[in-house]
C-alpha positions in Angstrom: -29.8 80.4 82.8 -29.6 80.7 79.0 -32.5 81.0 76.7 -32.2 78.8 73.7 -34.2 79.6 70.6 -35.5 76.7 68.4 -33.4 76.5 65.3 -35.0 76.0 62.0 -33.7 72.7 60.6 -32.9 72.9 56.9 -33.0 69.9 54.7 -29.5 68.6 53.9 -28.9 69.7 50.3 -26.5 66.8 49.6 -29.1 63.9 50.1 -31.7 66.0 48.4 -29.5 66.5 45.3 -28.6 62.8 45.4 -32.3 61.9 45.4 -33.0 64.1 42.5 -30.1 62.7 40.5 -31.2 59.2 41.4 -34.7 59.9 40.0 -33.2 61.4 36.8 -31.0 58.3 36.3 -34.0 56.0 36.8 -36.0 58.1 34.2 -33.1 57.9 31.7 -32.7 54.2 32.2 -36.5 53.7 31.7 -36.3 55.6 28.5 -33.2 53.5 27.6 -35.3 50.4 28.0 -38.0 51.7 25.7 -35.8 52.8 22.8 -34.2 49.3 22.4 -36.6 48.6 19.5 -34.7 51.3 17.4 -31.0 50.5 16.9 -29.7 52.5 14.0 -27.2 55.3 14.7 -28.5 58.9 14.9 -25.2 60.7 14.1 -22.2 60.0 11.9 -20.0 61.1 14.7 -16.9 59.2 15.6 -13.9 57.5 13.9 -15.9 54.5 12.7 -19.5 53.5 11.9 -19.3 51.1 14.8 -19.0 54.0 17.2 -21.7 56.2 15.7 -24.1 56.8 18.6 -27.6 55.4 18.7 -30.3 56.8 20.9 -29.7 54.1 23.4 -26.0 55.0 23.6 -26.7 58.6 24.2 -29.2 57.8 27.0 -26.8 55.4 28.7 -23.9 57.9 28.7 -26.3 60.6 30.0 -27.4 58.3 32.9 -23.8 57.4 33.7 -22.8 61.1 33.7 -25.6 61.8 36.3 -24.8 58.6 38.2 -21.2 59.8 38.8 -22.5 62.9 40.6 -23.8 61.2 43.7 -22.4 58.5 46.0 -24.1 55.2 46.7 -22.5 51.8 46.7 -24.0 48.9 44.9 -26.6 47.0 46.8 -25.4 44.0 48.8 -27.1 41.5 46.5 -25.2 43.0 43.5 -21.7 43.5 45.0 -20.2 40.0 44.2 -21.3 40.2 40.6 -20.2 43.8 40.3 -16.7 42.9 41.6 -16.6 39.9 39.2 -17.5 42.3 36.3 -14.7 44.7 37.4 -12.3 41.8 37.3 -13.4 40.9 33.8 -12.9 44.5 32.7 -9.4 44.7 34.2 -8.4 41.4 32.6 -9.7 42.6 29.3 -7.5 45.7 29.5 -4.5 43.5 30.1 -5.5 41.3 27.2 -5.7 44.4 25.0 -2.2 45.4 26.1 -1.1 41.9 25.0 -1.8 43.0 21.4 1.0 45.5 21.6 3.4 42.9 23.1 2.8 40.2 20.5 2.6 42.6 17.5 0.9 40.0 15.2 0.7 40.9 11.4 -3.0 41.7 11.9 -2.2 44.3 14.6 -3.5 47.2 12.5 -7.0 45.6 12.2 -6.9 44.1 15.7 -6.4 47.4 17.6 -9.7 49.1 16.5 -11.6 45.9 17.1 -10.1 45.6 20.6 -10.8 49.2 21.4 -14.4 48.8 20.3 -14.8 45.7 22.5 -13.4 47.7 25.5 -15.9 50.5 24.7 -18.8 48.0 24.6 -17.6 46.4 27.8 -17.5 49.8 29.5 -21.2 50.3 28.5 -22.0 46.9 30.0 -20.3 47.7 33.3 -22.0 51.1 33.4 -25.5 49.6 32.9 -25.0 47.1 35.8 -23.4 49.7 38.1 -26.2 52.2 37.6 -29.0 49.7 38.2 -27.2 48.2 41.2 -27.1 51.6 42.9 -30.9 52.3 42.6 -33.2 51.6 45.6 -34.8 48.6 43.9 -36.0 47.1 47.2 -37.6 50.3 48.4 -41.4 50.2 48.1 -41.3 53.8 46.9 -39.4 52.5 43.9 -42.3 50.2 42.9 -43.8 52.9 40.7 -40.6 53.3 38.8 -40.4 49.5 38.3 -44.0 49.5 36.9 -43.1 52.3 34.5 -40.0 50.4 33.4 -42.2 47.4 32.9 -44.6 49.4 30.7 -41.6 50.7 28.7 -40.3 47.2 28.3 -43.6 45.9 27.0 -44.0 48.7 24.6 -40.5 48.3 23.3 -41.0 44.6 22.9 -44.2 45.1 21.0 -42.5 47.5 18.6 -39.7 45.0 18.2 -42.1 42.3 17.2 -44.2 44.6 15.0 -41.1 45.8 13.2 -39.8 42.3 12.6 -43.2 41.2 11.2 -43.5 44.4 9.0 -40.1 44.0 7.5 -40.7 40.4 6.8 -43.4 41.4 4.3 -42.4 44.9 3.3 -39.2 46.9 2.7 -40.9 50.1 3.7 -39.1 50.5 7.1 -35.5 50.1 5.9 -36.2 52.2 2.8 -37.6 55.0 5.0 -34.7 54.8 7.4 -32.3 54.9 4.5 -33.5 58.5 3.8 -32.3 59.7 7.2 -29.6 57.3 8.3 -25.9 58.5 8.0 -24.6 57.3 4.7 -21.5 57.4 2.6 -19.7 55.3 0.1 -18.4 52.5 2.2 -18.1 54.5 5.4 -21.5 53.4 6.9 -20.4 49.7 6.9 -23.2 47.2 7.3 -25.7 49.9 8.1 -25.6 50.9 4.4 -26.5 47.4 3.4 -29.3 47.5 6.0 -31.3 50.0 3.9 -29.9 49.4 0.4 -30.2 45.6 0.2 -33.6 44.6 1.7 -33.3 41.6 4.1 -36.4 40.3 5.7 -37.2 40.3 9.4 -34.7 42.8 10.7 -37.2 45.4 12.0 -35.6 48.6 13.1 -33.3 46.7 15.6 -30.1 46.1 13.6 -28.4 44.7 10.5 -27.5 41.3 11.9 -30.1 38.5 12.1 -28.5 36.9 15.2 -28.6 40.3 17.0 -32.2 40.8 16.1 -33.2 37.4 17.5 -31.2 38.0 20.6 -32.8 41.4 21.2 -36.3 40.0 20.7 -35.6 37.3 23.3 -34.0 39.7 25.7 -36.7 42.3 25.3 -39.4 39.7 25.9 -37.6 38.4 29.0 -37.2 41.9 30.4 -40.9 42.5 29.9 -41.8 39.2 31.7 -39.4 40.1 34.5 -40.9 43.5 35.2 -44.5 42.8 34.2 -45.5 39.2 34.9 -49.1 38.1 34.6 -51.7 38.5 31.9 -49.2 39.6 29.3 -47.2 36.4 29.6 -48.8 34.3 26.8 -48.6 37.3 24.3 -44.9 37.8 25.1 -44.1 34.2 24.8 -45.9 34.0 21.5 -44.3 37.2 20.3 -40.8 35.8 21.1 -41.4 32.7 19.1 -42.9 34.5 16.1 -40.3 37.3 15.9 -37.3 35.1 16.4 -38.6 32.7 13.7 -39.1 35.6 11.3 -35.7 37.1 12.1 -34.1 34.2 10.1 -31.6 33.4 12.9 -31.6 29.6 13.4 -29.7 29.8 16.7 -31.9 32.6 17.8 -35.0 30.6 17.2 -33.6 27.6 19.0 -32.8 29.8 22.0 -36.2 31.4 21.9 -37.9 27.9 21.8 -35.8 26.8 24.8 -36.7 29.9 26.8 -40.5 29.5 26.1 -40.2 25.8 27.1 -38.5 26.7 30.4 -41.0 29.5 31.1 -43.8 27.1 30.2 -42.9 24.8 33.1 -43.4 27.8 35.5 -46.6 29.0 33.9 -48.1 26.0 32.2 -51.6 27.3 31.7 -50.5 30.6 30.2 -47.8 29.0 28.1 -50.3 26.4 26.7 -52.7 29.2 25.8 -49.9 31.1 24.0 -48.7 28.1 22.0 -52.3 27.0 21.2 -53.2 30.4 19.8 -49.9 30.6 17.9 -50.3 27.1 16.4 -53.9 27.8 15.4 -52.9 31.1 13.8 -50.0 29.4 11.9 -52.3 26.7 10.5 -54.9 29.3 9.5 -52.4 31.4 7.7 -50.3 28.6 6.2 -51.7 28.8 2.7 -50.6 32.4 2.4 -47.5 32.2 4.5 -46.3 29.2 2.6 -45.9 31.2 -0.5 -44.5 34.3 1.2 -42.1 32.6 3.6 -41.0 29.5 1.7 -37.3 30.3 1.9 -37.5 31.3 5.5 -39.3 28.0 6.4 -36.7 26.0 4.5 -33.9 27.8 6.3 -35.4 27.4 9.8 -36.2 23.7 9.1 -32.4 23.0 8.8 -32.3 23.2 12.6 -33.4 19.6 12.5 -30.1 18.9 10.6 -27.9 21.2 12.6 -24.9 18.9 12.4 -24.7 19.0 8.6 -21.7 21.2 7.6 -23.8 22.7 4.7 -26.3 24.1 7.2 -23.7 26.0 9.3 -23.1 28.8 6.8 -19.3 28.4 6.5 -18.8 28.2 10.3 -16.9 25.0 10.0 -14.2 26.7 7.9 -14.0 29.5 10.5 -13.7 27.1 13.4 -11.0 25.2 11.5 -9.0 28.4 11.0 -9.2 29.3 14.7 -8.2 25.8 15.8 -5.3 25.7 13.3 -4.1 29.0 14.6 -4.1 27.7 18.2 -2.4 24.5 17.2 0.4 26.4 15.4 1.3 28.3 18.7 0.1 26.2 21.6 1.6 28.6 24.2 -1.1 31.1 23.3 -3.6 28.7 24.7 -2.7 30.0 28.2 -3.2 33.8 27.7 -4.6 34.1 24.2 -3.6 36.5 21.3 -5.1 39.6 22.8 -8.5 41.3 23.0 -9.6 42.0 19.4 -7.1 39.7 17.7 -9.7 37.3 16.4 -10.9 39.5 13.6 -7.6 41.1 13.2 -5.7 37.9 12.6 -8.3 35.6 11.1 -10.7 38.0 9.5 -13.9 37.0 11.3 -15.4 36.3 14.7 -15.3 32.6 15.6 -19.1 32.2 15.7 -18.6 29.9 18.7 -18.3 31.7 22.0 -15.8 29.4 23.9 -13.5 29.3 20.8 -13.6 33.1 20.5 -12.7 33.5 24.2 -10.0 30.8 24.0 -8.3 32.4 21.0 -8.3 36.0 22.3 -7.9 35.5 26.1 -6.6 31.9 26.4 -7.5 29.3 29.1 -7.2 32.1 31.6 -10.1 34.1 30.0 -12.2 31.0 29.4 -11.8 30.1 33.1 -12.8 33.6 34.2 -15.9 33.5 31.9 -16.9 30.1 33.4 -16.6 31.4 36.9 -18.5 34.6 36.1 -21.5 32.7 34.7 -21.3 30.1 37.5 -21.5 33.1 39.9 -24.5 34.5 38.0 -26.4 31.2 38.0 -25.7 30.7 41.7 -26.8 34.2 42.7 -30.0 34.0 40.6 -30.8 30.6 42.3 -30.1 32.1 45.7 -32.4 35.1 45.0 -35.3 32.7 44.3 -37.7 35.3 42.9 -39.8 35.3 39.8 -37.4 37.8 38.2 -34.4 35.5 39.1 -36.2 32.6 37.4 -36.7 34.6 34.2 -33.0 35.6 34.4 -31.9 32.0 34.8 -34.0 30.8 31.8 -32.7 33.7 29.7 -29.1 32.9 30.4 -29.7 29.2 29.6 -31.4 30.1 26.3 -28.6 32.5 25.3 -26.0 29.9 26.1 -27.7 27.7 23.6 -27.3 30.4 20.9 -23.6 30.7 21.9 -22.9 27.3 20.2 -22.9 29.0 16.8 -22.4 32.7 17.6 -20.5 35.0 19.9 -23.6 35.9 22.0 -21.8 37.2 25.1 -18.8 38.8 23.3 -18.7 42.5 22.8 -18.7 42.4 19.0 -19.8 45.2 16.7 -22.8 43.3 15.2 -24.7 43.0 18.5 -25.3 46.7 19.2 -26.6 47.4 22.7 -27.4 43.8 23.5 -24.7 43.3 26.2 -25.5 46.6 28.1 -29.3 45.7 28.1 -28.5 42.2 29.2 -26.4 43.6 32.1 -29.3 45.9 33.1 -31.7 42.9 32.9 -29.5 40.7 35.1 -29.1 43.5 37.6 -32.9 43.7 37.9 -33.1 39.9 38.2 -30.6 39.8 41.0 -32.5 42.5 43.1 -34.5 41.4 46.1 -38.2 41.9 46.0 -39.4 45.3 47.5 -39.9 45.2 51.2 -43.5 46.0 52.0 -44.2 49.0 54.2 -45.2 48.1 57.8 -48.9 48.5 58.3 -49.9 51.3 60.7 -50.8 50.0 64.2 
């Protein structure tokens, strides 16, 4: 007969470490959500102003570094979209290699743009992958979701406040100009951000379309994470800030999003729009004098088909179409990732045309399949968050008629990675309630 002594069971260090890393990733991503209201670069580090890291960039790379240290596959509800995103990434790499095969005259300019687009695409994949591996359905994660919701609301409030402030005062860009990286010509558009005062940019970015897209995305993320009594304020803030941003496409997309959300929450939406309309009427004598040019610009949405109201886009579209007509064989596989700006000097400002020129019918087909999958998965999820995600994508596709909303271009900062994070949250199932003790 042998006498067995009870062994003291030690906690397995591997799962314990993974849990700690997971919490750290969640904390970094929550901070990442909060800092979206501040887009300027922190350091003049890197080969180009487009790669100078912002606070959001540093937080995302830090989260990715910790996420690589533990093993957890994407959740079942995210796997199909994750695989589709990996396919998009792989095909983009092949499209970039096509630049070297075709060797167009604009290759010298196309290469850095293509590399930047791959860099931004890597961030987009990283954001989705990190969120898809978090225990979003675990009731224990509900506290983290609430903290993310608070961070999203605060960030959105700062976005709106910054846009309003910079509509009436140059103080914010002038103050940032004292600390932002600068140099004769090397800071690119960021130098113009603080040297040449433009209204309604806040501290988000130097491009009006980007500012409007970030306002819409930030508001949608706040509604996704913290629905309820904040809804009318968020909807009103989206409309006000997108209007003040000066982006006509952005304002049209925001109006569509508010309309679609209004069908789901008619009482709250009516309250928001009533208060907003009453405030606009009360302030109209003063705002009419201060915002005359902005009102005139946004009113051209009613005449969107007029060539003079498209800010030269018709000439850009014609140049892209002529280039495709000159070499119809490129319709199949495109001219290479980054070739648009390299060969023609500007982005197409029309998403399907941009995709068609750089990646051909093959890329345009993949893009259509990706968004078809996204809409189908959001519909299948059937949650409040999925509904917000569906309305967000519909509104952003409206903006894509006159801009490259879903393309990784340098003017749109951290928009695509934040959109990826938002969609990953929208696709997640609702947390499973804990069973009540018997």
